[in-house]
PASEBA-1860 file (N, C-alpha, C; in nm, 3 decimals):
! residues 120
1> MGNMHFYS> 3.183/-1.695/-4.085/3.199/-1.718/-3.944/3.168/-1.860/-3.906 ~ 3.104/-1.931/-3.989/3.075/-2.070/-3.961/2.978/-2.086/-3.846 ~ 3.007/-2.188/-3.764/2.918/-2.215/-3.651/2.961/-2.141/-3.525 ~ 3.066/-2.063/-3.528/3.113/-1.993/-3.409/3.022/-1.874/-3.380 ~ 3.004/-1.849/-3.255/2.922/-1.736/-3.212/2.995/-1.607/-3.245 ~ 2.923/-1.505/-3.287/2.981/-1.379/-3.329/3.071/-1.318/-3.222 ~ 3.028/-1.322/-3.098/3.103/-1.257/-2.991/3.227/-1.335/-2.948 ~ 3.235/-1.461/-2.983/3.349/-1.540/-2.938/3.478/-1.501/-3.011
9> KKRSSIPQ> 3.473/-1.443/-3.129/3.592/-1.405/-3.203/3.637/-1.263/-3.171 ~ 3.545/-1.177/-3.134/3.578/-1.036/-3.112/3.639/-1.016/-2.975 ~ 3.739/-0.931/-2.970/3.798/-0.890/-2.843/3.743/-0.754/-2.810 ~ 3.705/-0.736/-2.687/3.649/-0.610/-2.644/3.760/-0.519/-2.595 ~ 3.751/-0.391/-2.630/3.848/-0.294/-2.580/3.801/-0.233/-2.449 ~ 3.681/-0.272/-2.404/3.628/-0.221/-2.278/3.685/-0.307/-2.164 ~ 3.748/-0.242/-2.064/3.804/-0.320/-1.954/3.695/-0.385/-1.869 ~ 3.728/-0.495/-1.807/3.635/-0.563/-1.717/3.606/-0.472/-1.598
17> PFLSLPKV> 3.484/-0.475/-1.541/3.453/-0.390/-1.426/3.530/-0.436/-1.303 ~ 3.565/-0.338/-1.219/3.634/-0.367/-1.095/3.528/-0.390/-0.988 ~ 3.527/-0.509/-0.932/3.432/-0.542/-0.827/3.506/-0.549/-0.695 ~ 3.454/-0.479/-0.597/3.518/-0.477/-0.466/3.414/-0.501/-0.358 ~ 3.444/-0.589/-0.266/3.357/-0.613/-0.153/3.421/-0.554/-0.028 ~ 3.342/-0.493/0.060/3.401/-0.434/0.180/3.460/-0.542/0.269 ~ 3.570/-0.508/0.334/3.634/-0.602/0.425/3.574/-0.581/0.563 ~ 3.534/-0.691/0.626/3.474/-0.686/0.758/3.569/-0.755/0.854
25> QQGQKRLF> 3.603/-0.684/0.960/3.693/-0.742/1.060/3.616/-0.845/1.140 ~ 3.687/-0.951/1.180/3.623/-1.052/1.263/3.585/-0.991/1.397 ~ 3.471/-1.031/1.446/3.426/-0.981/1.575/3.347/-0.852/1.564 ~ 3.347/-0.792/1.447/3.270/-0.669/1.430/3.121/-0.703/1.432 ~ 3.043/-0.628/1.509/2.901/-0.656/1.523/2.823/-0.571/1.424 ~ 2.720/-0.630/1.373/2.630/-0.560/1.283/2.491/-0.558/1.345 ~ 2.421/-0.450/1.325/2.288/-0.436/1.379/2.186/-0.470/1.271 ~ 2.106/-0.569/1.298/1.999/-0.606/1.208/1.868/-0.592/1.285
33> TRPQKVDT> 1.769/-0.535/1.221/1.639/-0.523/1.286/1.540/-0.613/1.215 ~ 1.451/-0.668/1.292/1.347/-0.751/1.235/1.237/-0.664/1.179 ~ 1.176/-0.708/1.073/1.061/-0.632/1.024/0.950/-0.634/1.128 ~ 0.878/-0.525/1.139/0.770/-0.519/1.235/0.649/-0.594/1.182 ~ 0.568/-0.642/1.276/0.446/-0.711/1.237/0.340/-0.608/1.203 ~ 0.267/-0.637/1.097/0.166/-0.543/1.047/0.035/-0.618/1.030 ~ -0.073/-0.557/1.079/-0.207/-0.608/1.056/-0.277/-0.510/0.963 ~ -0.339/-0.563/0.859/-0.412/-0.480/0.765/-0.553/-0.532/0.750
41> CAFYTLSD> -0.649/-0.443/0.757/-0.786/-0.481/0.726/-0.848/-0.369/0.643 ~ -0.955/-0.402/0.576/-1.016/-0.305/0.486/-1.168/-0.309/0.499 ~ -1.227/-0.192/0.492/-1.372/-0.175/0.491/-1.411/-0.145/0.346 ~ -1.501/-0.226/0.291/-1.545/-0.211/0.152/-1.691/-0.170/0.148 ~ -1.723/-0.074/0.063/-1.861/-0.036/0.038/-1.872/0.020/-0.103 ~ -1.993/0.044/-0.146/-2.019/0.105/-0.276/-2.095/0.235/-0.253 ~ -2.062/0.337/-0.332/-2.132/0.463/-0.323/-2.276/0.445/-0.370 ~ -2.367/0.514/-0.302/-2.506/0.512/-0.347/-2.535/0.635/-0.433
49> GQKRVYTS> -2.434/0.719/-0.454/-2.449/0.837/-0.538/-2.511/0.956/-0.468 ~ -2.544/0.941/-0.337/-2.611/1.049/-0.267/-2.545/1.088/-0.135 ~ -2.500/0.991/-0.059/-2.452/1.025/0.075/-2.301/1.040/0.085 ~ -2.261/1.114/0.187/-2.120/1.138/0.217/-2.074/1.060/0.340 ~ -2.167/1.014/0.420/-2.135/0.946/0.545/-2.167/0.797/0.530 ~ -2.066/0.715/0.558/-2.082/0.570/0.553/-2.049/0.515/0.690 ~ -2.127/0.415/0.732/-2.105/0.354/0.862/-2.073/0.206/0.844 ~ -2.041/0.142/0.953/-2.011/-0.001/0.948/-2.128/-0.080/0.890
57> ADALRGHG> -2.249/-0.029/0.904/-2.368/-0.097/0.849/-2.368/-0.099/0.696 ~ -2.289/-0.011/0.633/-2.283/-0.004/0.486/-2.181/-0.101/0.425 ~ -2.116/-0.180/0.507/-2.011/-0.271/0.458/-2.069/-0.373/0.361 ~ -1.991/-0.404/0.257/-2.030/-0.510/0.164/-2.014/-0.645/0.232 ~ -2.112/-0.727/0.221/-2.107/-0.860/0.282/-2.004/-0.947/0.209 ~ -1.923/-1.019/0.286/-1.826/-1.111/0.228/-1.697/-1.047/0.180 ~ -1.678/-0.918/0.207/-1.557/-0.849/0.165/-1.496/-0.777/0.284 ~ -1.373/-0.808/0.317/-1.301/-0.736/0.422/-1.372/-0.742/0.556
65> TKMILNPN> -1.351/-0.637/0.633/-1.411/-0.628/0.765/-1.540/-0.548/0.757 ~ -1.627/-0.570/0.852/-1.754/-0.496/0.855/-1.745/-0.375/0.946 ~ -1.626/-0.347/1.000/-1.610/-0.240/1.096/-1.518/-0.131/1.043 ~ -1.550/-0.008/1.081/-1.458/0.103/1.059/-1.394/0.126/1.195 ~ -1.264/0.097/1.204/-1.195/0.102/1.332/-1.171/0.244/1.379 ~ -1.148/0.258/1.508/-1.114/0.386/1.568/-0.977/0.429/1.515 ~ -0.966/0.549/1.456/-0.836/0.591/1.401/-0.726/0.604/1.508 ~ -0.763/0.615/1.633/-0.665/0.622/1.741/-0.607/0.485/1.775
73> EVSYMNLF> -0.667/0.379/1.722/-0.622/0.243/1.751/-0.547/0.179/1.635 ~ -0.529/0.252/1.525/-0.453/0.202/1.410/-0.338/0.298/1.381 ~ -0.239/0.250/1.310/-0.121/0.332/1.278/-0.152/0.434/1.169 ~ -0.220/0.390/1.064/-0.261/0.484/0.960/-0.372/0.423/0.876 ~ -0.439/0.510/0.800/-0.549/0.468/0.713/-0.529/0.528/0.575 ~ -0.578/0.456/0.475/-0.579/0.505/0.337/-0.720/0.488/0.284 ~ -0.769/0.589/0.213/-0.900/0.579/0.149/-0.881/0.575/-0.002 ~ -0.945/0.476/-0.065/-0.943/0.463/-0.210/-1.086/0.477/-0.261
81> INGILQSK> -1.107/0.568/-0.353/-1.237/0.582/-0.418/-1.214/0.552/-0.566 ~ -1.282/0.450/-0.613/-1.265/0.402/-0.750/-1.119/0.367/-0.779 ~ -1.050/0.314/-0.677/-0.911/0.271/-0.692/-0.809/0.383/-0.681 ~ -0.852/0.506/-0.657/-0.761/0.621/-0.649/-0.740/0.657/-0.502 ~ -0.615/0.664/-0.461/-0.581/0.703/-0.324/-0.621/0.848/-0.302 ~ -0.694/0.874/-0.194/-0.743/1.008/-0.163/-0.653/1.076/-0.060 ~ -0.643/1.207/-0.068/-0.563/1.281/0.030/-0.638/1.282/0.163 ~ -0.564/1.297/0.271/-0.623/1.295/0.405/-0.725/1.409/0.422
89> QSYDVDKG> -0.708/1.518/0.351/-0.801/1.630/0.362/-0.939/1.599/0.303 ~ -0.949/1.492/0.224/-1.075/1.464/0.156/-1.169/1.372/0.235 ~ -1.128/1.331/0.357/-1.215/1.244/0.436/-1.180/1.252/0.585 ~ -1.278/1.214/0.665/-1.260/1.203/0.810/-1.307/1.065/0.852 ~ -1.244/1.012/0.956/-1.282/0.882/1.007/-1.298/0.891/1.159 ~ -1.408/0.838/1.208/-1.431/0.815/1.350/-1.465/0.668/1.363 ~ -1.466/0.618/1.486/-1.501/0.478/1.505/-1.640/0.453/1.448 ~ -1.648/0.363/1.350/-1.775/0.327/1.290/-1.828/0.421/1.184
97> KLVIRTED> -1.749/0.525/1.147/-1.801/0.624/1.053/-1.691/0.679/0.962 ~ -1.724/0.687/0.833/-1.637/0.747/0.730/-1.714/0.862/0.668 ~ -1.654/0.982/0.666/-1.716/1.100/0.608/-1.632/1.146/0.490 ~ -1.692/1.153/0.372/-1.623/1.200/0.252/-1.643/1.351/0.245 ~ -1.534/1.427/0.240/-1.540/1.572/0.247/-1.519/1.640/0.111 ~ -1.514/1.564/0.004/-1.491/1.625/-0.128/-1.616/1.700/-0.174 ~ -1.596/1.791/-0.269/-1.708/1.867/-0.324/-1.806/1.776/-0.397 ~ -1.752/1.683/-0.475/-1.836/1.590/-0.550/-1.856/1.462/-0.471
105> IPIKGTPI> -1.972/1.404/-0.488/-2.004/1.275/-0.428/-1.974/1.168/-0.533 ~ -1.908/1.058/-0.493/-1.881/0.952/-0.592/-2.012/0.903/-0.655 ~ -2.008/0.874/-0.785/-2.128/0.828/-0.855/-2.171/0.691/-0.802 ~ -2.296/0.660/-0.821/-2.354/0.535/-0.772/-2.275/0.414/-0.825 ~ -2.244/0.323/-0.734/-2.172/0.200/-0.770/-2.021/0.211/-0.761 ~ -1.969/0.331/-0.731/-1.823/0.349/-0.720/-1.771/0.278/-0.595 ~ -1.668/0.193/-0.610/-1.613/0.126/-0.492/-1.540/0.225/-0.400 ~ -1.562/0.207/-0.271/-1.496/0.286/-0.168/-1.429/0.187/-0.074
113> ILQMVTIR> -1.299/0.203/-0.057/-1.222/0.110/0.027/-1.144/0.191/0.129 ~ -1.165/0.162/0.255/-1.088/0.223/0.364/-0.992/0.118/0.417 ~ -0.864/0.138/0.392/-0.760/0.045/0.437/-0.711/0.092/0.573 ~ -0.705/0.001/0.671/-0.662/0.034/0.806/-0.541/-0.053/0.841 ~ -0.429/0.012/0.878/-0.304/-0.058/0.901/-0.258/-0.034/1.044 ~ -0.226/-0.143/1.113/-0.174/-0.134/1.250/-0.035/-0.197/1.252 ~ 0.063/-0.120/1.293/0.201/-0.169/1.307/0.222/-0.202/1.454 ~ 0.259/-0.327/1.482/0.278/-0.369/1.622/0.423/-0.365/1.659
END
């Protein structure tokens, strides 16, 4: 074959793909929506291995927000315990308070992150 590339000599029996673009009539209007603005904040704490109720006072210094927001003022919340997303049935949130409703309490030192998302 010499210096020629292997594929340059072979002819393919596979037909080229048919590419078609939709035809748009002039003057036709299209609807585009802008992405909505989203604010995200997170409350970070560590489990002490004993309690189920965490308050804004339990926030880790220098990480995220120190407040647990009112759930009526945010679009949705996600709770992560040790990096695992928890089902809504496993926790309750009130302004300034997070209650873990699972049978087991996270072991001491386990990270707990409450993500709060507001869509404007």
